Predicted model as a PDB file, atoms N, CA, C, CB and O in Angstrom, pLDDT in the B-factor column:
MODEL        1                                                                  
ATOM      1  N   MET A   1     -69.207  51.412  15.827  1.00 57.00           N  
ATOM      2  CA  MET A   1     -68.503  50.910  14.679  1.00 57.00           C  
ATOM      3  C   MET A   1     -69.513  50.640  13.569  1.00 57.00           C  
ATOM      4  CB  MET A   1     -67.702  49.641  15.034  1.00 57.00           C  
ATOM      5  O   MET A   1     -70.521  49.966  13.777  1.00 57.00           O  
ATOM      6  N   LYS A   2     -69.228  51.173  12.400  1.00 70.00           N  
ATOM      7  CA  LYS A   2     -70.161  51.012  11.289  1.00 70.00           C  
ATOM      8  C   LYS A   2     -69.868  49.719  10.534  1.00 70.00           C  
ATOM      9  CB  LYS A   2     -70.084  52.220  10.334  1.00 70.00           C  
ATOM     10  O   LYS A   2     -68.721  49.281  10.437  1.00 70.00           O  
ATOM     11  N   THR A   3     -70.921  49.126  10.008  1.00 71.00           N  
ATOM     12  CA  THR A   3     -70.749  47.923   9.194  1.00 71.00           C  
ATOM     13  C   THR A   3     -70.701  48.333   7.729  1.00 71.00           C  
ATOM     14  CB  THR A   3     -71.899  46.892   9.449  1.00 71.00           C  
ATOM     15  O   THR A   3     -71.360  49.286   7.314  1.00 71.00           O  
ATOM     16  N   PHE A   4     -69.917  47.603   6.960  1.00 74.00           N  
ATOM     17  CA  PHE A   4     -69.787  47.882   5.536  1.00 74.00           C  
ATOM     18  C   PHE A   4     -70.777  47.027   4.762  1.00 74.00           C  
ATOM     19  CB  PHE A   4     -68.343  47.621   5.051  1.00 74.00           C  
ATOM     20  O   PHE A   4     -71.077  45.894   5.137  1.00 74.00           O  
ATOM     21  N   ASN A   5     -71.265  47.587   3.696  1.00 85.00           N  
ATOM     22  CA  ASN A   5     -72.166  46.860   2.836  1.00 85.00           C  
ATOM     23  C   ASN A   5     -71.323  45.988   1.899  1.00 85.00           C  
ATOM     24  CB  ASN A   5     -73.093  47.832   2.039  1.00 85.00           C  
ATOM     25  O   ASN A   5     -70.569  46.512   1.079  1.00 85.00           O  
ATOM     26  N   LEU A   6     -71.446  44.671   2.015  1.00 86.00           N  
ATOM     27  CA  LEU A   6     -70.635  43.757   1.229  1.00 86.00           C  
ATOM     28  C   LEU A   6     -70.951  43.854  -0.259  1.00 86.00           C  
ATOM     29  CB  LEU A   6     -70.841  42.337   1.709  1.00 86.00           C  
ATOM     30  O   LEU A   6     -70.079  43.598  -1.090  1.00 86.00           O  
ATOM     31  N   GLY A   7     -72.169  44.215  -0.605  1.00 88.00           N  
ATOM     32  CA  GLY A   7     -72.538  44.353  -2.012  1.00 88.00           C  
ATOM     33  C   GLY A   7     -71.723  45.434  -2.704  1.00 88.00           C  
ATOM     34  O   GLY A   7     -71.325  45.275  -3.858  1.00 88.00           O  
ATOM     35  N   ILE A   8     -71.475  46.529  -2.004  1.00 87.00           N  
ATOM     36  CA  ILE A   8     -70.680  47.630  -2.576  1.00 87.00           C  
ATOM     37  C   ILE A   8     -69.218  47.188  -2.722  1.00 87.00           C  
ATOM     38  CB  ILE A   8     -70.778  48.914  -1.678  1.00 87.00           C  
ATOM     39  O   ILE A   8     -68.582  47.455  -3.742  1.00 87.00           O  
ATOM     40  N   ILE A   9     -68.701  46.520  -1.711  1.00 87.00           N  
ATOM     41  CA  ILE A   9     -67.301  46.086  -1.755  1.00 87.00           C  
ATOM     42  C   ILE A   9     -67.096  45.084  -2.893  1.00 87.00           C  
ATOM     43  CB  ILE A   9     -66.880  45.457  -0.400  1.00 87.00           C  
ATOM     44  O   ILE A   9     -66.136  45.208  -3.654  1.00 87.00           O  
ATOM     45  N   PHE A  10     -67.986  44.093  -3.018  1.00 88.00           N  
ATOM     46  CA  PHE A  10     -67.856  43.118  -4.102  1.00 88.00           C  
ATOM     47  C   PHE A  10     -68.059  43.782  -5.462  1.00 88.00           C  
ATOM     48  CB  PHE A  10     -68.866  41.974  -3.917  1.00 88.00           C  
ATOM     49  O   PHE A  10     -67.422  43.391  -6.441  1.00 88.00           O  
ATOM     50  N   GLY A  11     -68.926  44.767  -5.532  1.00 89.00           N  
ATOM     51  CA  GLY A  11     -69.131  45.485  -6.790  1.00 89.00           C  
ATOM     52  C   GLY A  11     -67.873  46.211  -7.237  1.00 89.00           C  
ATOM     53  O   GLY A  11     -67.549  46.234  -8.424  1.00 89.00           O  
ATOM     54  N   VAL A  12     -67.165  46.803  -6.283  1.00 88.00           N  
ATOM     55  CA  VAL A  12     -65.928  47.503  -6.610  1.00 88.00           C  
ATOM     56  C   VAL A  12     -64.854  46.506  -7.021  1.00 88.00           C  
ATOM     57  CB  VAL A  12     -65.449  48.349  -5.417  1.00 88.00           C  
ATOM     58  O   VAL A  12     -64.146  46.725  -8.004  1.00 88.00           O  
ATOM     59  N   LEU A  13     -64.726  45.403  -6.269  1.00 88.00           N  
ATOM     60  CA  LEU A  13     -63.682  44.421  -6.573  1.00 88.00           C  
ATOM     61  C   LEU A  13     -63.927  43.681  -7.889  1.00 88.00           C  
ATOM     62  CB  LEU A  13     -63.578  43.418  -5.443  1.00 88.00           C  
ATOM     63  O   LEU A  13     -62.974  43.210  -8.510  1.00 88.00           O  
ATOM     64  N   LYS A  14     -65.167  43.570  -8.322  1.00 91.00           N  
ATOM     65  CA  LYS A  14     -65.487  42.871  -9.563  1.00 91.00           C  
ATOM     66  C   LYS A  14     -65.471  43.789 -10.784  1.00 91.00           C  
ATOM     67  CB  LYS A  14     -66.840  42.217  -9.444  1.00 91.00           C  
ATOM     68  O   LYS A  14     -65.627  43.310 -11.908  1.00 91.00           O  
ATOM     69  N   SER A  15     -65.290  45.068 -10.595  1.00 94.00           N  
ATOM     70  CA  SER A  15     -65.281  45.970 -11.743  1.00 94.00           C  
ATOM     71  C   SER A  15     -63.995  45.785 -12.540  1.00 94.00           C  
ATOM     72  CB  SER A  15     -65.428  47.439 -11.287  1.00 94.00           C  
ATOM     73  O   SER A  15     -62.924  45.574 -11.971  1.00 94.00           O  
ATOM     74  N   TRP A  16     -64.115  45.866 -13.875  1.00 94.00           N  
ATOM     75  CA  TRP A  16     -62.958  45.566 -14.716  1.00 94.00           C  
ATOM     76  C   TRP A  16     -61.809  46.563 -14.564  1.00 94.00           C  
ATOM     77  CB  TRP A  16     -63.384  45.521 -16.150  1.00 94.00           C  
ATOM     78  O   TRP A  16     -60.658  46.144 -14.688  1.00 94.00           O  
ATOM     79  N   PRO A  17     -62.042  47.860 -14.303  1.00 94.00           N  
ATOM     80  CA  PRO A  17     -60.863  48.733 -14.115  1.00 94.00           C  
ATOM     81  C   PRO A  17     -60.030  48.345 -12.891  1.00 94.00           C  
ATOM     82  CB  PRO A  17     -61.308  50.187 -13.980  1.00 94.00           C  
ATOM     83  O   PRO A  17     -58.805  48.465 -12.911  1.00 94.00           O  
ATOM     84  N   VAL A  18     -60.684  47.885 -11.839  1.00 94.00           N  
ATOM     85  CA  VAL A  18     -59.957  47.476 -10.637  1.00 94.00           C  
ATOM     86  C   VAL A  18     -59.168  46.196 -10.920  1.00 94.00           C  
ATOM     87  CB  VAL A  18     -60.935  47.265  -9.447  1.00 94.00           C  
ATOM     88  O   VAL A  18     -58.019  46.074 -10.495  1.00 94.00           O  
ATOM     89  N   ILE A  19     -59.766  45.255 -11.622  1.00 95.00           N  
ATOM     90  CA  ILE A  19     -59.093  43.999 -11.936  1.00 95.00           C  
ATOM     91  C   ILE A  19     -57.891  44.255 -12.837  1.00 95.00           C  
ATOM     92  CB  ILE A  19     -60.067  43.015 -12.608  1.00 95.00           C  
ATOM     93  O   ILE A  19     -56.816  43.704 -12.600  1.00 95.00           O  
ATOM     94  N   VAL A  20     -58.057  45.088 -13.875  1.00 96.00           N  
ATOM     95  CA  VAL A  20     -56.958  45.391 -14.799  1.00 96.00           C  
ATOM     96  C   VAL A  20     -55.829  46.098 -14.062  1.00 96.00           C  
ATOM     97  CB  VAL A  20     -57.456  46.260 -15.976  1.00 96.00           C  
ATOM     98  O   VAL A  20     -54.656  45.801 -14.289  1.00 96.00           O  
ATOM     99  N   THR A  21     -56.173  47.026 -13.186  1.00 97.00           N  
ATOM    100  CA  THR A  21     -55.153  47.745 -12.422  1.00 97.00           C  
ATOM    101  C   THR A  21     -54.396  46.789 -11.497  1.00 97.00           C  
ATOM    102  CB  THR A  21     -55.798  48.883 -11.602  1.00 97.00           C  
ATOM    103  O   THR A  21     -53.176  46.895 -11.369  1.00 97.00           O  
ATOM    104  N   ALA A  22     -55.097  45.867 -10.861  1.00 96.00           N  
ATOM    105  CA  ALA A  22     -54.455  44.913  -9.960  1.00 96.00           C  
ATOM    106  C   ALA A  22     -53.516  43.976 -10.725  1.00 96.00           C  
ATOM    107  CB  ALA A  22     -55.515  44.098  -9.207  1.00 96.00           C  
ATOM    108  O   ALA A  22     -52.412  43.694 -10.260  1.00 96.00           O  
ATOM    109  N   VAL A  23     -53.946  43.497 -11.888  1.00 97.00           N  
ATOM    110  CA  VAL A  23     -53.100  42.609 -12.684  1.00 97.00           C  
ATOM    111  C   VAL A  23     -51.871  43.362 -13.181  1.00 97.00           C  
ATOM    112  CB  VAL A  23     -53.891  42.023 -13.875  1.00 97.00           C  
ATOM    113  O   VAL A  23     -50.764  42.825 -13.148  1.00 97.00           O  
ATOM    114  N   ALA A  24     -52.051  44.594 -13.639  1.00 98.00           N  
ATOM    115  CA  ALA A  24     -50.916  45.394 -14.103  1.00 98.00           C  
ATOM    116  C   ALA A  24     -49.946  45.654 -12.955  1.00 98.00           C  
ATOM    117  CB  ALA A  24     -51.401  46.730 -14.708  1.00 98.00           C  
ATOM    118  O   ALA A  24     -48.731  45.585 -13.139  1.00 98.00           O  
ATOM    119  N   PHE A  25     -50.470  45.947 -11.794  1.00 98.00           N  
ATOM    120  CA  PHE A  25     -49.626  46.180 -10.616  1.00 98.00           C  
ATOM    121  C   PHE A  25     -48.808  44.938 -10.288  1.00 98.00           C  
ATOM    122  CB  PHE A  25     -50.486  46.583  -9.403  1.00 98.00           C  
ATOM    123  O   PHE A  25     -47.614  45.048 -10.012  1.00 98.00           O  
ATOM    124  N   LEU A  26     -49.427  43.755 -10.310  1.00 97.00           N  
ATOM    125  CA  LEU A  26     -48.711  42.521 -10.012  1.00 97.00           C  
ATOM    126  C   LEU A  26     -47.622  42.243 -11.042  1.00 97.00           C  
ATOM    127  CB  LEU A  26     -49.681  41.352  -9.953  1.00 97.00           C  
ATOM    128  O   LEU A  26     -46.527  41.814 -10.679  1.00 97.00           O  
ATOM    129  N   LEU A  27     -47.907  42.482 -12.320  1.00 98.00           N  
ATOM    130  CA  LEU A  27     -46.896  42.267 -13.351  1.00 98.00           C  
ATOM    131  C   LEU A  27     -45.713  43.210 -13.188  1.00 98.00           C  
ATOM    132  CB  LEU A  27     -47.507  42.442 -14.730  1.00 98.00           C  
ATOM    133  O   LEU A  27     -44.564  42.799 -13.345  1.00 98.00           O  
ATOM    134  N   VAL A  28     -45.985  44.458 -12.878  1.00 98.00           N  
ATOM    135  CA  VAL A  28     -44.907  45.424 -12.667  1.00 98.00           C  
ATOM    136  C   VAL A  28     -44.079  45.039 -11.452  1.00 98.00           C  
ATOM    137  CB  VAL A  28     -45.475  46.842 -12.495  1.00 98.00           C  
ATOM    138  O   VAL A  28     -42.853  45.141 -11.486  1.00 98.00           O  
ATOM    139  N   MET A  29     -44.719  44.601 -10.389  1.00 97.00           N  
ATOM    140  CA  MET A  29     -43.985  44.199  -9.188  1.00 97.00           C  
ATOM    141  C   MET A  29     -43.110  42.967  -9.458  1.00 97.00           C  
ATOM    142  CB  MET A  29     -44.966  43.910  -8.039  1.00 97.00           C  
ATOM    143  O   MET A  29     -41.971  42.914  -8.994  1.00 97.00           O  
ATOM    144  N   CYS A  30     -43.618  41.988 -10.193  1.00 96.00           N  
ATOM    145  CA  CYS A  30     -42.821  40.809 -10.520  1.00 96.00           C  
ATOM    146  C   CYS A  30     -41.637  41.186 -11.400  1.00 96.00           C  
ATOM    147  CB  CYS A  30     -43.686  39.754 -11.220  1.00 96.00           C  
ATOM    148  O   CYS A  30     -40.536  40.672 -11.202  1.00 96.00           O  
ATOM    149  N   PHE A  31     -41.843  42.071 -12.362  1.00 96.00           N  
ATOM    150  CA  PHE A  31     -40.768  42.489 -13.249  1.00 96.00           C  
ATOM    151  C   PHE A  31     -39.693  43.260 -12.485  1.00 96.00           C  
ATOM    152  CB  PHE A  31     -41.323  43.343 -14.386  1.00 96.00           C  
ATOM    153  O   PHE A  31     -38.502  43.040 -12.704  1.00 96.00           O  
ATOM    154  N   THR A  32     -40.099  44.156 -11.597  1.00 96.00           N  
ATOM    155  CA  THR A  32     -39.104  44.914 -10.836  1.00 96.00           C  
ATOM    156  C   THR A  32     -38.338  44.005  -9.872  1.00 96.00           C  
ATOM    157  CB  THR A  32     -39.780  46.056 -10.060  1.00 96.00           C  
ATOM    158  O   THR A  32     -37.147  44.220  -9.647  1.00 96.00           O  
ATOM    159  N   THR A  33     -38.991  43.008  -9.307  1.00 95.00           N  
ATOM    160  CA  THR A  33     -38.303  42.049  -8.443  1.00 95.00           C  
ATOM    161  C   THR A  33     -37.267  41.270  -9.241  1.00 95.00           C  
ATOM    162  CB  THR A  33     -39.311  41.084  -7.788  1.00 95.00           C  
ATOM    163  O   THR A  33     -36.165  41.019  -8.753  1.00 95.00           O  
ATOM    164  N   PHE A  34     -37.617  40.887 -10.471  1.00 94.00           N  
ATOM    165  CA  PHE A  34     -36.670  40.184 -11.328  1.00 94.00           C  
ATOM    166  C   PHE A  34     -35.475  41.071 -11.639  1.00 94.00           C  
ATOM    167  CB  PHE A  34     -37.349  39.729 -12.627  1.00 94.00           C  
ATOM    168  O   PHE A  34     -34.338  40.604 -11.587  1.00 94.00           O  
ATOM    169  N   ILE A  35     -35.706  42.338 -11.960  1.00 93.00           N  
ATOM    170  CA  ILE A  35     -34.628  43.267 -12.289  1.00 93.00           C  
ATOM    171  C   ILE A  35     -33.714  43.485 -11.075  1.00 93.00           C  
ATOM    172  CB  ILE A  35     -35.209  44.614 -12.774  1.00 93.00           C  
ATOM    173  O   ILE A  35     -32.491  43.516 -11.214  1.00 93.00           O  
ATOM    174  N   ILE A  36     -34.301  43.634  -9.907  1.00 92.00           N  
ATOM    175  CA  ILE A  36     -33.517  43.887  -8.704  1.00 92.00           C  
ATOM    176  C   ILE A  36     -32.644  42.679  -8.361  1.00 92.00           C  
ATOM    177  CB  ILE A  36     -34.440  44.229  -7.526  1.00 92.00           C  
ATOM    178  O   ILE A  36     -31.495  42.852  -7.954  1.00 92.00           O  
ATOM    179  N   ASN A  37     -33.164  41.468  -8.515  1.00 91.00           N  
ATOM    180  CA  ASN A  37     -32.454  40.266  -8.111  1.00 91.00           C  
ATOM    181  C   ASN A  37     -31.629  39.647  -9.229  1.00 91.00           C  
ATOM    182  CB  ASN A  37     -33.425  39.261  -7.598  1.00 91.00           C  
ATOM    183  O   ASN A  37     -31.049  38.580  -9.025  1.00 91.00           O  
ATOM    184  N   TYR A  38     -31.553  40.260 -10.386  1.00 89.00           N  
ATOM    185  CA  TYR A  38     -30.857  39.675 -11.537  1.00 89.00           C  
ATOM    186  C   TYR A  38     -29.361  39.637 -11.284  1.00 89.00           C  
ATOM    187  CB  TYR A  38     -31.159  40.470 -12.820  1.00 89.00           C  
ATOM    188  O   TYR A  38     -28.767  40.625 -10.851  1.00 89.00           O  
ATOM    189  N   ARG A  39     -28.761  38.497 -11.555  1.00 84.00           N  
ATOM    190  CA  ARG A  39     -27.318  38.330 -11.461  1.00 84.00           C  
ATOM    191  C   ARG A  39     -26.831  37.838 -12.814  1.00 84.00           C  
ATOM    192  CB  ARG A  39     -26.922  37.336 -10.308  1.00 84.00           C  
ATOM    193  O   ARG A  39     -27.323  36.834 -13.331  1.00 84.00           O  
ATOM    194  N   LYS A  40     -25.859  38.548 -13.390  1.00 80.00           N  
ATOM    195  CA  LYS A  40     -25.336  38.149 -14.691  1.00 80.00           C  
ATOM    196  C   LYS A  40     -24.432  36.936 -14.502  1.00 80.00           C  
ATOM    197  CB  LYS A  40     -24.564  39.320 -15.372  1.00 80.00           C  
ATOM    198  O   LYS A  40     -23.576  36.922 -13.618  1.00 80.00           O  
ATOM    199  N   LYS A  41     -24.629  35.915 -15.339  1.00 80.00           N  
ATOM    200  CA  LYS A  41     -23.825  34.710 -15.263  1.00 80.00           C  
ATOM    201  C   LYS A  41     -22.446  34.996 -15.836  1.00 80.00           C  
ATOM    202  CB  LYS A  41     -24.504  33.541 -16.013  1.00 80.00           C  
ATOM    203  O   LYS A  41     -22.327  35.741 -16.809  1.00 80.00           O  
ATOM    204  N   PRO A  42     -21.402  34.419 -15.251  1.00 81.00           N  
ATOM    205  CA  PRO A  42     -20.067  34.629 -15.799  1.00 81.00           C  
ATOM    206  C   PRO A  42     -19.954  33.968 -17.167  1.00 81.00           C  
ATOM    207  CB  PRO A  42     -18.991  34.076 -14.844  1.00 81.00           C  
ATOM    208  O   PRO A  42     -20.544  32.911 -17.390  1.00 81.00           O  
ATOM    209  N   PRO A  43     -19.204  34.576 -18.087  1.00 81.00           N  
ATOM    210  CA  PRO A  43     -19.096  33.991 -19.428  1.00 81.00           C  
ATOM    211  C   PRO A  43     -18.315  32.676 -19.388  1.00 81.00           C  
ATOM    212  CB  PRO A  43     -18.416  34.982 -20.395  1.00 81.00           C  
ATOM    213  O   PRO A  43     -17.366  32.521 -18.619  1.00 81.00           O  
ATOM    214  N   LYS A  44     -18.738  31.738 -20.232  1.00 80.00           N  
ATOM    215  CA  LYS A  44     -18.051  30.454 -20.309  1.00 80.00           C  
ATOM    216  C   LYS A  44     -16.883  30.585 -21.277  1.00 80.00           C  
ATOM    217  CB  LYS A  44     -19.023  29.319 -20.755  1.00 80.00           C  
ATOM    218  O   LYS A  44     -16.983  31.253 -22.306  1.00 80.00           O  
ATOM    219  N   SER A  45     -15.783  29.940 -20.935  1.00 75.00           N  
ATOM    220  CA  SER A  45     -14.639  29.984 -21.823  1.00 75.00           C  
ATOM    221  C   SER A  45     -14.923  29.105 -23.035  1.00 75.00           C  
ATOM    222  CB  SER A  45     -13.350  29.530 -21.093  1.00 75.00           C  
ATOM    223  O   SER A  45     -15.645  28.113 -22.935  1.00 75.00           O  
ATOM    224  N   LYS A  46     -14.354  29.473 -24.175  1.00 75.00           N  
ATOM    225  CA  LYS A  46     -14.599  28.719 -25.395  1.00 75.00           C  
ATOM    226  C   LYS A  46     -13.933  27.351 -25.350  1.00 75.00           C  
ATOM    227  CB  LYS A  46     -14.105  29.498 -26.599  1.00 75.00           C  
ATOM    228  O   LYS A  46     -14.450  26.389 -25.918  1.00 75.00           O  
ATOM    229  N   LYS A  47     -12.799  27.261 -24.684  1.00 73.00           N  
ATOM    230  CA  LYS A  47     -12.119  25.988 -24.547  1.00 73.00           C  
ATOM    231  C   LYS A  47     -12.592  25.307 -23.267  1.00 73.00           C  
ATOM    232  CB  LYS A  47     -10.583  26.178 -24.542  1.00 73.00           C  
ATOM    233  O   LYS A  47     -12.572  25.892 -22.184  1.00 73.00           O  
ATOM    234  N   ALA A  48     -13.008  24.080 -23.419  1.00 64.00           N  
ATOM    235  CA  ALA A  48     -13.451  23.331 -22.243  1.00 64.00           C  
ATOM    236  C   ALA A  48     -12.216  22.886 -21.474  1.00 64.00           C  
ATOM    237  CB  ALA A  48     -14.339  22.103 -22.645  1.00 64.00           C  
ATOM    238  O   ALA A  48     -11.324  22.249 -22.035  1.00 64.00           O  
ATOM    239  N   LYS A  49     -12.167  23.212 -20.219  1.00 64.00           N  
ATOM    240  CA  LYS A  49     -11.037  22.828 -19.380  1.00 64.00           C  
ATOM    241  C   LYS A  49     -11.224  21.377 -18.954  1.00 64.00           C  
ATOM    242  CB  LYS A  49     -10.909  23.766 -18.135  1.00 64.00           C  
ATOM    243  O   LYS A  49     -12.277  20.987 -18.449  1.00 64.00           O  
ATOM    244  N   LYS A  50     -10.174  20.589 -19.173  1.00 68.00           N  
ATOM    245  CA  LYS A  50     -10.234  19.192 -18.764  1.00 68.00           C  
ATOM    246  C   LYS A  50      -9.713  19.089 -17.337  1.00 68.00           C  
ATOM    247  CB  LYS A  50      -9.413  18.281 -19.731  1.00 68.00           C  
ATOM    248  O   LYS A  50      -8.609  19.536 -17.025  1.00 68.00           O  
ATOM    249  N   THR A  51     -10.510  18.505 -16.503  1.00 72.00           N  
ATOM    250  CA  THR A  51     -10.097  18.320 -15.120  1.00 72.00           C  
ATOM    251  C   THR A  51      -9.529  16.916 -14.980  1.00 72.00           C  
ATOM    252  CB  THR A  51     -11.286  18.550 -14.132  1.00 72.00           C  
ATOM    253  O   THR A  51     -10.108  15.966 -15.507  1.00 72.00           O  
ATOM    254  N   PRO A  52      -8.423  16.768 -14.290  1.00 70.00           N  
ATOM    255  CA  PRO A  52      -7.861  15.430 -14.103  1.00 70.00           C  
ATOM    256  C   PRO A  52      -8.803  14.597 -13.237  1.00 70.00           C  
ATOM    257  CB  PRO A  52      -6.449  15.506 -13.458  1.00 70.00           C  
ATOM    258  O   PRO A  52      -9.463  15.135 -12.348  1.00 70.00           O  
ATOM    259  N   PRO A  53      -8.871  13.293 -13.490  1.00 73.00           N  
ATOM    260  CA  PRO A  53      -9.770  12.466 -12.684  1.00 73.00           C  
ATOM    261  C   PRO A  53      -9.318  12.459 -11.225  1.00 73.00           C  
ATOM    262  CB  PRO A  53      -9.827  11.022 -13.235  1.00 73.00           C  
ATOM    263  O   PRO A  53      -8.125  12.478 -10.920  1.00 73.00           O  
ATOM    264  N   ALA A  54     -10.275  12.433 -10.368  1.00 75.00           N  
ATOM    265  CA  ALA A  54      -9.971  12.448  -8.935  1.00 75.00           C  
ATOM    266  C   ALA A  54      -9.302  11.132  -8.554  1.00 75.00           C  
ATOM    267  CB  ALA A  54     -11.263  12.677  -8.087  1.00 75.00           C  
ATOM    268  O   ALA A  54      -9.710  10.074  -9.033  1.00 75.00           O  
ATOM    269  N   PRO A  55      -8.290  11.183  -7.707  1.00 77.00           N  
ATOM    270  CA  PRO A  55      -7.628   9.942  -7.294  1.00 77.00           C  
ATOM    271  C   PRO A  55      -8.587   9.088  -6.463  1.00 77.00           C  
ATOM    272  CB  PRO A  55      -6.339  10.249  -6.486  1.00 77.00           C  
ATOM    273  O   PRO A  55      -9.343   9.587  -5.630  1.00 77.00           O  
ATOM    274  N   LYS A  56      -8.524   7.784  -6.725  1.00 78.00           N  
ATOM    275  CA  LYS A  56      -9.409   6.874  -5.994  1.00 78.00           C  
ATOM    276  C   LYS A  56      -8.887   6.705  -4.574  1.00 78.00           C  
ATOM    277  CB  LYS A  56      -9.511   5.494  -6.710  1.00 78.00           C  
ATOM    278  O   LYS A  56      -7.686   6.527  -4.374  1.00 78.00           O  
ATOM    279  N   PRO A  57      -9.765   6.759  -3.599  1.00 77.00           N  
ATOM    280  CA  PRO A  57      -9.302   6.570  -2.217  1.00 77.00           C  
ATOM    281  C   PRO A  57      -8.871   5.125  -2.005  1.00 77.00           C  
ATOM    282  CB  PRO A  57     -10.412   6.953  -1.205  1.00 77.00           C  
ATOM    283  O   PRO A  57      -9.562   4.194  -2.419  1.00 77.00           O  
ATOM    284  N   GLN A  58      -7.730   4.947  -1.361  1.00 76.00           N  
ATOM    285  CA  GLN A  58      -7.224   3.613  -1.108  1.00 76.00           C  
ATOM    286  C   GLN A  58      -7.914   3.044   0.119  1.00 76.00           C  
ATOM    287  CB  GLN A  58      -5.692   3.627  -0.923  1.00 76.00           C  
ATOM    288  O   GLN A  58      -8.088   3.741   1.119  1.00 76.00           O  
ATOM    289  N   PRO A  59      -8.306   1.785   0.046  1.00 68.00           N  
ATOM    290  CA  PRO A  59      -8.985   1.186   1.212  1.00 68.00           C  
ATOM    291  C   PRO A  59      -8.037   1.095   2.396  1.00 68.00           C  
ATOM    292  CB  PRO A  59      -9.531  -0.218   0.866  1.00 68.00           C  
ATOM    293  O   PRO A  59      -6.818   1.020   2.237  1.00 68.00           O  
ATOM    294  N   GLN A  60      -8.611   1.105   3.559  1.00 70.00           N  
ATOM    295  CA  GLN A  60      -7.815   1.043   4.780  1.00 70.00           C  
ATOM    296  C   GLN A  60      -7.211  -0.354   4.932  1.00 70.00           C  
ATOM    297  CB  GLN A  60      -8.678   1.404   6.016  1.00 70.00           C  
ATOM    298  O   GLN A  60      -7.731  -1.330   4.391  1.00 70.00           O  
ATOM    299  N   GLU A  61      -6.120  -0.433   5.668  1.00 62.00           N  
ATOM    300  CA  GLU A  61      -5.432  -1.702   5.838  1.00 62.00           C  
ATOM    301  C   GLU A  61      -6.296  -2.717   6.569  1.00 62.00           C  
ATOM    302  CB  GLU A  61      -4.132  -1.497   6.584  1.00 62.00           C  
ATOM    303  O   GLU A  61      -6.283  -3.904   6.245  1.00 62.00           O  
ATOM    304  N   GLY A  62      -7.039  -2.250   7.547  1.00 59.00           N  
ATOM    305  CA  GLY A  62      -7.896  -3.159   8.304  1.00 59.00           C  
ATOM    306  C   GLY A  62      -8.967  -3.763   7.409  1.00 59.00           C  
ATOM    307  O   GLY A  62      -9.331  -4.926   7.580  1.00 59.00           O  
ATOM    308  N   ALA A  63      -9.471  -2.994   6.466  1.00 54.00           N  
ATOM    309  CA  ALA A  63     -10.494  -3.497   5.568  1.00 54.00           C  
ATOM    310  C   ALA A  63      -9.911  -4.520   4.613  1.00 54.00           C  
ATOM    311  CB  ALA A  63     -11.136  -2.354   4.793  1.00 54.00           C  
ATOM    312  O   ALA A  63     -10.606  -5.458   4.222  1.00 54.00           O  
ATOM    313  N   GLU A  64      -8.630  -4.360   4.219  1.00 52.00           N  
ATOM    314  CA  GLU A  64      -8.005  -5.332   3.328  1.00 52.00           C  
ATOM    315  C   GLU A  64      -7.863  -6.678   4.029  1.00 52.00           C  
ATOM    316  CB  GLU A  64      -6.632  -4.828   2.853  1.00 52.00           C  
ATOM    317  O   GLU A  64      -8.112  -7.731   3.442  1.00 52.00           O  
ATOM    318  N   GLY A  65      -7.464  -6.622   5.277  1.00 54.00           N  
ATOM    319  CA  GLY A  65      -7.305  -7.854   6.032  1.00 54.00           C  
ATOM    320  C   GLY A  65      -8.625  -8.582   6.171  1.00 54.00           C  
ATOM    321  O   GLY A  65      -8.667  -9.808   6.071  1.00 54.00           O  
ATOM    322  N   GLU A  66      -9.677  -7.867   6.394  1.00 55.00           N  
ATOM    323  CA  GLU A  66     -10.998  -8.473   6.519  1.00 55.00           C  
ATOM    324  C   GLU A  66     -11.423  -9.061   5.188  1.00 55.00           C  
ATOM    325  CB  GLU A  66     -12.031  -7.445   7.007  1.00 55.00           C  
ATOM    326  O   GLU A  66     -12.006 -10.144   5.139  1.00 55.00           O  
ATOM    327  N   ALA A  67     -11.128  -8.336   4.088  1.00 53.00           N  
ATOM    328  CA  ALA A  67     -11.522  -8.821   2.766  1.00 53.00           C  
ATOM    329  C   ALA A  67     -10.774 -10.094   2.426  1.00 53.00           C  
ATOM    330  CB  ALA A  67     -11.265  -7.754   1.694  1.00 53.00           C  
ATOM    331  O   ALA A  67     -11.342 -10.988   1.800  1.00 53.00           O  
ATOM    332  N   GLU A  68      -9.490 -10.203   2.829  1.00 54.00           N  
ATOM    333  CA  GLU A  68      -8.700 -11.400   2.561  1.00 54.00           C  
ATOM    334  C   GLU A  68      -9.256 -12.599   3.324  1.00 54.00           C  
ATOM    335  CB  GLU A  68      -7.232 -11.167   2.936  1.00 54.00           C  
ATOM    336  O   GLU A  68      -9.321 -13.703   2.782  1.00 54.00           O  
ATOM    337  N   THR A  69      -9.653 -12.390   4.569  1.00 55.00           N  
ATOM    338  CA  THR A  69     -10.157 -13.500   5.357  1.00 55.00           C  
ATOM    339  C   THR A  69     -11.512 -13.953   4.832  1.00 55.00           C  
ATOM    340  CB  THR A  69     -10.259 -13.110   6.833  1.00 55.00           C  
ATOM    341  O   THR A  69     -11.831 -15.141   4.887  1.00 55.00           O  
ATOM    342  N   GLU A  70     -12.289 -13.046   4.336  1.00 54.00           N  
ATOM    343  CA  GLU A  70     -13.598 -13.422   3.792  1.00 54.00           C  
ATOM    344  C   GLU A  70     -13.439 -14.210   2.515  1.00 54.00           C  
ATOM    345  CB  GLU A  70     -14.457 -12.184   3.538  1.00 54.00           C  
ATOM    346  O   GLU A  70     -14.176 -15.170   2.288  1.00 54.00           O  
ATOM    347  N   SER A  71     -12.481 -13.822   1.662  1.00 55.00           N  
ATOM    348  CA  SER A  71     -12.300 -14.519   0.402  1.00 55.00           C  
ATOM    349  C   SER A  71     -11.703 -15.899   0.610  1.00 55.00           C  
ATOM    350  CB  SER A  71     -11.423 -13.709  -0.524  1.00 55.00           C  
ATOM    351  O   SER A  71     -11.935 -16.792  -0.204  1.00 55.00           O  
ATOM    352  N   GLU A  72     -10.937 -16.099   1.682  1.00 54.00           N  
ATOM    353  CA  GLU A  72     -10.340 -17.395   1.964  1.00 54.00           C  
ATOM    354  C   GLU A  72     -11.391 -18.403   2.394  1.00 54.00           C  
ATOM    355  CB  GLU A  72      -9.274 -17.265   3.035  1.00 54.00           C  
ATOM    356  O   GLU A  72     -11.242 -19.601   2.152  1.00 54.00           O  
ATOM    357  N   GLU A  73     -12.451 -17.926   3.029  1.00 51.00           N  
ATOM    358  CA  GLU A  73     -13.469 -18.846   3.565  1.00 51.00           C  
ATOM    359  C   GLU A  73     -14.299 -19.388   2.510  1.00 51.00           C  
ATOM    360  CB  GLU A  73     -14.333 -18.191   4.563  1.00 51.00           C  
ATOM    361  O   GLU A  73     -15.204 -20.177   2.781  1.00 51.00           O  
TER     362      GLU A  73                                                      
ENDMDL                                                                          
END                                                                             
């Protein structure tokens, strides 16, 4: 098994054409990922729909009895 000269490898990785190519590649990959995963948002209606307020839950009967006894004390 041959050993690689680290000086040559670092020289190649530090050269500006390799760095520019790597950055361009990453930007293209991020842009294509955005395009592939893009979902168009549904349009909002011009009139705001008013939702009726949610009905308040009524307390249970057992809890009312307990509340009455506590207030009497």
